[in-house]
A tleap script that builds the chain and sets N, CA, C and O, in Angstrom:
source leaprc.protein.ff14SB
mol = sequence {
  NMET THR TYR TRP PHE LYS ARG ARG ARG PHE
  GLY TYR GLY LEU THR PRO ALA THR TRP ARG
  GLY TRP VAL ALA LEU ALA ILE MET ILE LEU
  LEU VAL LEU ALA PRO ILE PRO PHE LEU PRO
  GLN GLY GLU ASP GLU GLY GLY PRO ASN PRO
  TYR ALA TYR LEU PHE TYR VAL PHE VAL VAL
  VAL THR VAL PHE VAL LEU LEU ALA ILE LYS
  LYS GLY PRO THR PRO HIE TRP ARG TRP GLY
  THR LYS ASP ASP ASP ASP PRO ASP GLU ASP
  CPHE
}
set mol.1.N position { 15.574 -13.378 -24.334 }
set mol.1.CA position { 15.084 -14.752 -24.637 }
set mol.1.C position { 15.387 -14.999 -26.129 }
set mol.1.O position { 15.142 -14.156 -26.992 }
set mol.2.N position { 15.947 -16.234 -26.387 }
set mol.2.CA position { 16.255 -16.584 -27.798 }
set mol.2.C position { 15.071 -17.523 -28.180 }
set mol.2.O position { 14.836 -18.535 -27.518 }
set mol.3.N position { 14.286 -17.139 -29.334 }
set mol.3.CA position { 13.281 -17.844 -29.886 }
set mol.3.C position { 13.803 -19.172 -30.549 }
set mol.3.O position { 14.829 -19.178 -31.229 }
set mol.4.N position { 13.110 -20.200 -30.338 }
set mol.4.CA position { 13.468 -21.473 -31.118 }
set mol.4.C position { 12.922 -21.400 -32.528 }
set mol.4.O position { 13.509 -21.977 -33.443 }
set mol.5.N position { 11.847 -20.726 -32.722 }
set mol.5.CA position { 11.088 -20.537 -33.961 }
set mol.5.C position { 10.980 -19.109 -34.356 }
set mol.5.O position { 11.038 -18.252 -33.473 }
set mol.6.N position { 10.837 -18.794 -35.529 }
set mol.6.CA position { 10.626 -17.400 -35.963 }
set mol.6.C position { 9.478 -17.328 -36.907 }
set mol.6.O position { 9.161 -18.375 -37.473 }
set mol.7.N position { 8.789 -16.208 -37.163 }
set mol.7.CA position { 7.726 -16.104 -38.027 }
set mol.7.C position { 8.112 -16.241 -39.472 }
set mol.7.O position { 9.145 -15.713 -39.883 }
set mol.8.N position { 7.326 -16.924 -40.246 }
set mol.8.CA position { 7.521 -17.093 -41.614 }
set mol.8.C position { 7.437 -15.796 -42.381 }
set mol.8.O position { 6.687 -14.903 -41.986 }
set mol.9.N position { 8.207 -15.656 -43.503 }
set mol.9.CA position { 8.081 -14.477 -44.267 }
set mol.9.C position { 6.869 -14.361 -44.983 }
set mol.9.O position { 6.400 -13.237 -45.162 }
set mol.10.N position { 6.240 -15.460 -45.460 }
set mol.10.CA position { 5.062 -15.475 -46.338 }
set mol.10.C position { 4.048 -16.458 -45.575 }
set mol.10.O position { 4.334 -17.616 -45.272 }
set mol.11.N position { 2.914 -15.875 -45.329 }
set mol.11.CA position { 1.910 -16.828 -44.869 }
set mol.11.C position { 1.772 -16.649 -43.246 }
set mol.11.O position { 2.194 -15.680 -42.616 }
set mol.12.N position { 1.170 -17.660 -42.762 }
set mol.12.CA position { 0.965 -17.717 -41.257 }
set mol.12.C position { 1.659 -18.792 -40.675 }
set mol.12.O position { 1.655 -19.845 -41.313 }
set mol.13.N position { 2.333 -18.749 -39.459 }
set mol.13.CA position { 2.980 -19.821 -38.859 }
set mol.13.C position { 4.460 -19.503 -38.476 }
set mol.13.O position { 4.957 -18.395 -38.676 }
set mol.14.N position { 5.065 -20.447 -37.968 }
set mol.14.CA position { 6.451 -20.338 -37.503 }
set mol.14.C position { 7.339 -21.410 -38.177 }
set mol.14.O position { 6.872 -22.387 -38.761 }
set mol.15.N position { 8.546 -21.168 -38.057 }
set mol.15.CA position { 9.596 -22.046 -38.763 }
set mol.15.C position { 10.692 -22.193 -37.852 }
set mol.15.O position { 10.962 -21.244 -37.115 }
set mol.16.N position { 11.440 -23.379 -37.794 }
set mol.16.CA position { 12.470 -23.528 -36.832 }
set mol.16.C position { 13.610 -22.539 -37.155 }
set mol.16.O position { 13.955 -22.375 -38.325 }
set mol.17.N position { 14.220 -21.854 -36.103 }
set mol.17.CA position { 15.314 -20.899 -36.340 }
set mol.17.C position { 16.565 -21.280 -35.643 }
set mol.17.O position { 17.623 -20.810 -36.061 }
set mol.18.N position { 16.558 -22.093 -34.609 }
set mol.18.CA position { 17.724 -22.556 -33.887 }
set mol.18.C position { 17.798 -24.062 -33.857 }
set mol.18.O position { 16.824 -24.741 -34.183 }
set mol.19.N position { 18.992 -24.616 -33.452 }
set mol.19.CA position { 19.127 -26.001 -33.391 }
set mol.19.C position { 17.986 -26.645 -32.622 }
set mol.19.O position { 17.420 -27.652 -33.046 }
set mol.20.N position { 17.656 -26.041 -31.473 }
set mol.20.CA position { 16.591 -26.535 -30.594 }
set mol.20.C position { 15.284 -26.679 -31.376 }
set mol.20.O position { 14.607 -27.702 -31.273 }
set mol.21.N position { 14.943 -25.693 -32.127 }
set mol.21.CA position { 13.748 -25.899 -33.014 }
set mol.21.C position { 13.725 -26.923 -33.963 }
set mol.21.O position { 12.701 -27.558 -34.218 }
set mol.22.N position { 14.918 -27.135 -34.555 }
set mol.22.CA position { 15.020 -28.241 -35.582 }
set mol.22.C position { 15.142 -29.545 -34.822 }
set mol.22.O position { 14.637 -30.526 -35.368 }
set mol.23.N position { 15.703 -29.704 -33.710 }
set mol.23.CA position { 15.638 -31.004 -32.942 }
set mol.23.C position { 14.138 -31.312 -32.569 }
set mol.23.O position { 13.680 -32.449 -32.680 }
set mol.24.N position { 13.374 -30.207 -32.107 }
set mol.24.CA position { 11.923 -30.512 -31.816 }
set mol.24.C position { 11.241 -30.991 -33.035 }
set mol.24.O position { 10.413 -31.899 -32.959 }
set mol.25.N position { 11.533 -30.453 -34.104 }
set mol.25.CA position { 10.824 -30.812 -35.482 }
set mol.25.C position { 11.192 -32.279 -35.716 }
set mol.25.O position { 10.339 -33.105 -36.040 }
set mol.26.N position { 12.398 -32.561 -35.556 }
set mol.26.CA position { 12.979 -33.898 -35.993 }
set mol.26.C position { 12.260 -34.858 -34.977 }
set mol.26.O position { 11.760 -35.896 -35.411 }
set mol.27.N position { 12.197 -34.575 -33.743 }
set mol.27.CA position { 11.544 -35.587 -32.728 }
set mol.27.C position { 10.106 -35.747 -33.098 }
set mol.27.O position { 9.619 -36.878 -33.082 }
set mol.28.N position { 9.357 -34.671 -33.442 }
set mol.28.CA position { 8.052 -34.770 -33.855 }
set mol.28.C position { 7.793 -35.639 -35.032 }
set mol.28.O position { 6.854 -36.434 -35.042 }
set mol.29.N position { 8.664 -35.487 -36.077 }
set mol.29.CA position { 8.652 -36.326 -37.254 }
set mol.29.C position { 8.915 -37.834 -36.847 }
set mol.29.O position { 8.180 -38.723 -37.277 }
set mol.30.N position { 9.890 -38.075 -36.080 }
set mol.30.CA position { 10.297 -39.306 -35.666 }
set mol.30.C position { 9.096 -40.018 -34.882 }
set mol.30.O position { 8.819 -41.203 -35.067 }
set mol.31.N position { 8.450 -39.238 -34.045 }
set mol.31.CA position { 7.386 -39.819 -33.240 }
set mol.31.C position { 6.164 -40.115 -34.016 }
set mol.31.O position { 5.385 -41.003 -33.669 }
set mol.32.N position { 5.977 -39.337 -35.127 }
set mol.32.CA position { 4.830 -39.726 -35.973 }
set mol.32.C position { 5.161 -40.822 -37.006 }
set mol.32.O position { 4.244 -41.559 -37.370 }
set mol.33.N position { 6.438 -40.990 -37.519 }
set mol.33.CA position { 6.654 -42.137 -38.400 }
set mol.33.C position { 7.107 -43.458 -37.745 }
set mol.33.O position { 7.099 -44.509 -38.385 }
set mol.34.N position { 7.510 -43.388 -36.435 }
set mol.34.CA position { 7.998 -44.664 -35.795 }
set mol.34.C position { 7.052 -45.794 -35.756 }
set mol.34.O position { 7.439 -46.931 -36.026 }
set mol.35.N position { 5.788 -45.528 -35.422 }
set mol.35.CA position { 4.799 -46.607 -35.146 }
set mol.35.C position { 4.373 -47.103 -36.570 }
set mol.35.O position { 3.625 -48.081 -36.539 }
set mol.36.N position { 4.662 -46.679 -37.678 }
set mol.36.CA position { 4.079 -47.208 -39.017 }
set mol.36.C position { 4.386 -48.599 -39.323 }
set mol.36.O position { 3.535 -49.348 -39.803 }
set mol.37.N position { 5.644 -48.988 -39.046 }
set mol.37.CA position { 5.888 -50.458 -39.316 }
set mol.37.C position { 5.051 -51.458 -38.553 }
set mol.37.O position { 4.922 -52.628 -38.913 }
set mol.38.N position { 4.497 -50.942 -37.494 }
set mol.38.CA position { 3.754 -51.877 -36.535 }
set mol.38.C position { 2.211 -51.802 -36.852 }
set mol.38.O position { 1.395 -52.460 -36.207 }
set mol.39.N position { 1.904 -51.059 -37.766 }
set mol.39.CA position { 0.361 -50.881 -38.170 }
set mol.39.C position { -0.005 -52.092 -39.111 }
set mol.39.O position { 0.828 -52.539 -39.900 }
set mol.40.N position { -1.233 -52.590 -39.006 }
set mol.40.CA position { -1.712 -53.687 -39.797 }
set mol.40.C position { -1.507 -53.389 -41.252 }
set mol.40.O position { -1.648 -52.223 -41.623 }
set mol.41.N position { -1.202 -54.287 -42.078 }
set mol.41.CA position { -1.082 -54.082 -43.531 }
set mol.41.C position { -2.244 -54.550 -44.412 }
set mol.41.O position { -2.427 -54.107 -45.546 }
set mol.42.N position { -3.025 -55.481 -43.820 }
set mol.42.CA position { -4.067 -55.915 -44.769 }
set mol.42.C position { -5.438 -55.995 -44.070 }
set mol.42.O position { -5.518 -55.783 -42.860 }
set mol.43.N position { -6.431 -56.274 -44.757 }
set mol.43.CA position { -7.868 -56.241 -44.247 }
set mol.43.C position { -8.092 -57.257 -43.204 }
set mol.43.O position { -8.769 -56.966 -42.218 }
set mol.44.N position { -7.552 -58.474 -43.351 }
set mol.44.CA position { -7.703 -59.592 -42.617 }
set mol.44.C position { -6.993 -59.645 -41.270 }
set mol.44.O position { -7.337 -60.333 -40.309 }
set mol.45.N position { -5.837 -58.725 -41.348 }
set mol.45.CA position { -5.026 -58.630 -40.161 }
set mol.45.C position { -5.750 -57.956 -39.082 }
set mol.45.O position { -6.379 -56.920 -39.296 }
set mol.46.N position { -5.678 -58.547 -37.853 }
set mol.46.CA position { -6.150 -57.736 -36.723 }
set mol.46.C position { -5.080 -56.768 -36.336 }
set mol.46.O position { -4.100 -56.626 -37.068 }
set mol.47.N position { -5.216 -56.086 -35.210 }
set mol.47.CA position { -4.281 -55.149 -34.771 }
set mol.47.C position { -4.893 -53.901 -34.281 }
set mol.47.O position { -6.107 -53.820 -34.092 }
set mol.48.N position { -4.116 -52.973 -34.083 }
set mol.48.CA position { -4.709 -51.727 -33.467 }
set mol.48.C position { -5.543 -50.948 -34.380 }
set mol.48.O position { -5.317 -50.989 -35.589 }
set mol.49.N position { -6.543 -50.201 -33.866 }
set mol.49.CA position { -7.585 -49.412 -34.660 }
set mol.49.C position { -6.756 -48.365 -35.297 }
set mol.49.O position { -5.968 -47.697 -34.628 }
set mol.50.N position { -6.926 -48.189 -36.672 }
set mol.50.CA position { -6.263 -47.034 -37.422 }
set mol.50.C position { -6.545 -45.800 -36.851 }
set mol.50.O position { -5.651 -44.955 -36.797 }
set mol.51.N position { -7.825 -45.535 -36.353 }
set mol.51.CA position { -8.142 -44.279 -35.697 }
set mol.51.C position { -7.368 -43.948 -34.449 }
set mol.51.O position { -7.167 -42.786 -34.093 }
set mol.52.N position { -6.892 -45.130 -33.721 }
set mol.52.CA position { -6.030 -44.801 -32.582 }
set mol.52.C position { -4.624 -44.147 -33.182 }
set mol.52.O position { -4.061 -43.241 -32.568 }
set mol.53.N position { -4.181 -44.596 -34.239 }
set mol.53.CA position { -2.909 -43.970 -34.878 }
set mol.53.C position { -3.126 -42.458 -35.283 }
set mol.53.O position { -2.259 -41.604 -35.096 }
set mol.54.N position { -4.341 -42.203 -35.844 }
set mol.54.CA position { -4.644 -40.903 -36.256 }
set mol.54.C position { -4.821 -40.035 -34.974 }
set mol.54.O position { -4.545 -38.837 -35.035 }
set mol.55.N position { -5.233 -40.545 -33.910 }
set mol.55.CA position { -5.499 -39.705 -32.730 }
set mol.55.C position { -4.168 -39.420 -32.125 }
set mol.55.O position { -3.932 -38.323 -31.617 }
set mol.56.N position { -3.194 -40.491 -32.174 }
set mol.56.CA position { -1.835 -40.357 -31.663 }
set mol.56.C position { -1.097 -39.259 -32.495 }
set mol.56.O position { -0.408 -38.432 -31.898 }
set mol.57.N position { -1.224 -39.225 -33.908 }
set mol.57.CA position { -0.603 -38.199 -34.606 }
set mol.57.C position { -1.185 -36.838 -34.366 }
set mol.57.O position { -0.469 -35.839 -34.429 }
set mol.58.N position { -2.597 -36.764 -34.064 }
set mol.58.CA position { -3.157 -35.521 -33.740 }
set mol.58.C position { -2.527 -34.999 -32.388 }
set mol.58.O position { -2.255 -33.805 -32.261 }
set mol.59.N position { -2.328 -35.806 -31.502 }
set mol.59.CA position { -1.607 -35.351 -30.149 }
set mol.59.C position { -0.344 -34.990 -30.287 }
set mol.59.O position { 0.033 -33.945 -29.757 }
set mol.60.N position { 0.468 -35.724 -30.964 }
set mol.60.CA position { 1.937 -35.344 -31.266 }
set mol.60.C position { 2.074 -33.963 -31.959 }
set mol.60.O position { 2.894 -33.131 -31.571 }
set mol.61.N position { 1.282 -33.768 -32.945 }
set mol.61.CA position { 1.313 -32.564 -33.672 }
set mol.61.C position { 0.877 -31.398 -32.795 }
set mol.61.O position { 1.513 -30.345 -32.762 }
set mol.62.N position { -0.256 -31.624 -32.067 }
set mol.62.CA position { -0.656 -30.502 -31.261 }
set mol.62.C position { 0.266 -30.121 -30.227 }
set mol.62.O position { 0.433 -28.929 -29.971 }
set mol.63.N position { 0.941 -31.116 -29.548 }
set mol.63.CA position { 1.973 -30.882 -28.662 }
set mol.63.C position { 3.101 -30.013 -29.364 }
set mol.63.O position { 3.546 -29.011 -28.804 }
set mol.64.N position { 3.517 -30.401 -30.519 }
set mol.64.CA position { 4.443 -29.751 -31.169 }
set mol.64.C position { 4.067 -28.305 -31.617 }
set mol.64.O position { 4.904 -27.403 -31.603 }
set mol.65.N position { 2.861 -28.130 -31.991 }
set mol.65.CA position { 2.295 -26.629 -32.267 }
set mol.65.C position { 2.334 -25.820 -30.997 }
set mol.65.O position { 2.740 -24.658 -30.963 }
set mol.66.N position { 1.893 -26.489 -29.960 }
set mol.66.CA position { 1.939 -25.671 -28.630 }
set mol.66.C position { 3.404 -25.237 -28.208 }
set mol.66.O position { 3.659 -24.141 -27.710 }
set mol.67.N position { 4.312 -26.203 -28.461 }
set mol.67.CA position { 5.618 -25.886 -28.026 }
set mol.67.C position { 6.244 -24.813 -28.952 }
set mol.67.O position { 7.089 -24.034 -28.511 }
set mol.68.N position { 5.813 -24.779 -30.269 }
set mol.68.CA position { 6.250 -23.743 -31.233 }
set mol.68.C position { 5.720 -22.355 -30.841 }
set mol.68.O position { 6.399 -21.340 -30.992 }
set mol.69.N position { 4.478 -22.354 -30.332 }
set mol.69.CA position { 3.734 -21.171 -29.976 }
set mol.69.C position { 4.535 -20.662 -28.726 }
set mol.69.O position { 4.942 -19.502 -28.677 }
set mol.70.N position { 4.737 -21.518 -27.772 }
set mol.70.CA position { 5.372 -21.097 -26.541 }
set mol.70.C position { 6.835 -20.646 -26.710 }
set mol.70.O position { 7.231 -19.748 -25.967 }
set mol.71.N position { 7.675 -21.180 -27.613 }
set mol.71.CA position { 9.110 -20.958 -27.845 }
set mol.71.C position { 9.265 -19.996 -28.996 }
set mol.71.O position { 10.403 -19.764 -29.401 }
set mol.72.N position { 8.209 -19.407 -29.567 }
set mol.72.CA position { 8.387 -18.461 -30.615 }
set mol.72.C position { 7.524 -17.153 -30.303 }
set mol.72.O position { 6.801 -17.009 -29.317 }
set mol.73.N position { 7.722 -16.282 -31.266 }
set mol.73.CA position { 6.870 -15.057 -31.222 }
set mol.73.C position { 5.344 -15.362 -31.584 }
set mol.73.O position { 5.018 -16.369 -32.212 }
set mol.74.N position { 4.506 -14.471 -31.164 }
set mol.74.CA position { 3.106 -14.774 -31.708 }
set mol.74.C position { 3.035 -14.777 -33.141 }
set mol.74.O position { 3.446 -13.805 -33.775 }
set mol.75.N position { 2.511 -15.864 -33.750 }
set mol.75.CA position { 2.291 -15.821 -35.243 }
set mol.75.C position { 1.204 -14.981 -35.784 }
set mol.75.O position { 0.122 -14.928 -35.200 }
set mol.76.N position { 1.430 -14.336 -36.844 }
set mol.76.CA position { 0.435 -13.661 -37.395 }
set mol.76.C position { 0.711 -13.572 -38.961 }
set mol.76.O position { 1.855 -13.768 -39.372 }
set mol.77.N position { -0.282 -13.290 -39.794 }
set mol.77.CA position { -0.322 -13.265 -41.233 }
set mol.77.C position { 0.838 -12.330 -41.687 }
set mol.77.O position { 0.922 -11.205 -41.194 }
set mol.78.N position { 1.711 -12.755 -42.591 }
set mol.78.CA position { 2.799 -11.870 -43.177 }
set mol.78.C position { 2.861 -12.152 -44.646 }
set mol.78.O position { 2.653 -13.270 -45.118 }
set mol.79.N position { 3.174 -11.022 -45.390 }
set mol.79.CA position { 3.331 -11.159 -46.840 }
set mol.79.C position { 4.607 -10.179 -47.280 }
set mol.79.O position { 4.553 -9.031 -47.721 }
set mol.80.N position { 5.718 -10.973 -47.027 }
set mol.80.CA position { 6.917 -10.346 -47.438 }
set mol.80.C position { 7.526 -9.525 -46.294 }
set mol.80.O position { 6.850 -9.410 -45.272 }
set mol.81.N position { 8.661 -8.976 -46.353 }
set mol.81.CA position { 9.383 -8.199 -45.411 }
set mol.81.C position { 8.778 -6.748 -45.365 }
set mol.81.O position { 8.278 -6.236 -46.367 }
set mol.82.N position { 8.847 -6.135 -44.190 }
set mol.82.CA position { 8.468 -4.683 -43.867 }
set mol.82.C position { 9.522 -4.115 -43.193 }
set mol.82.O position { 10.348 -4.835 -42.632 }
set mol.83.N position { 9.612 -2.755 -43.174 }
set mol.83.CA position { 10.572 -2.087 -42.510 }
set mol.83.C position { 10.578 -2.237 -40.971 }
set mol.83.O position { 11.621 -2.117 -40.327 }
set mol.84.N position { 9.434 -2.490 -40.427 }
set mol.84.CA position { 9.393 -2.627 -38.934 }
set mol.84.C position { 9.620 -4.057 -38.512 }
set mol.84.O position { 9.376 -4.365 -37.345 }
set mol.85.N position { 10.051 -4.920 -39.335 }
set mol.85.CA position { 10.247 -6.391 -38.930 }
set mol.85.C position { 11.430 -6.464 -37.913 }
set mol.85.O position { 12.454 -5.803 -38.086 }
set mol.86.N position { 11.256 -7.247 -36.905 }
set mol.86.CA position { 12.246 -7.623 -35.860 }
set mol.86.C position { 13.075 -8.719 -36.350 }
set mol.86.O position { 12.500 -9.765 -36.647 }
set mol.87.N position { 14.429 -8.629 -36.487 }
set mol.87.CA position { 15.167 -9.707 -36.808 }
set mol.87.C position { 15.130 -10.877 -35.846 }
set mol.87.O position { 15.299 -12.014 -36.286 }
set mol.88.N position { 14.927 -10.672 -34.613 }
set mol.88.CA position { 15.023 -11.545 -33.673 }
set mol.88.C position { 13.511 -12.525 -33.682 }
set mol.88.O position { 13.409 -13.625 -33.139 }
set mol.89.N position { 12.564 -11.906 -34.336 }
set mol.89.CA position { 11.229 -12.644 -34.452 }
set mol.89.C position { 10.851 -13.013 -35.769 }
set mol.89.O position { 10.112 -13.988 -35.909 }
set mol.90.N position { 11.285 -12.318 -36.842 }
set mol.90.CA position { 10.936 -12.517 -38.188 }
set mol.90.C position { 12.066 -12.992 -39.100 }
set mol.90.O position { 13.208 -12.568 -38.921 }
set mol.91.N position { 11.761 -13.919 -40.141 }
set mol.91.CA position { 12.748 -14.200 -41.135 }
set mol.91.C position { 12.689 -13.262 -42.226 }
set mol.91.O position { 13.474 -13.362 -43.169 }
savepdb mol mol.pdb
quit
């Protein structure tokens, strides 16, 4: 199985490692930024509740994180490279 994401060399988390991982990241960014022009700009303007947008961003980012966990190795804290690092899982 080819992982879309690999463990980061420093810290906790995953980073895109294949074109599929980078496309997933780009789609997530696009989904977060696309509604911004439609948000109300002033105090007097009616429109959608800004908390609805924050909830939307939370859902999109949560789905992306779950996808990264599913399509990558189990993340854990790392601080540099070690002799037992697996090149298929770790940068």
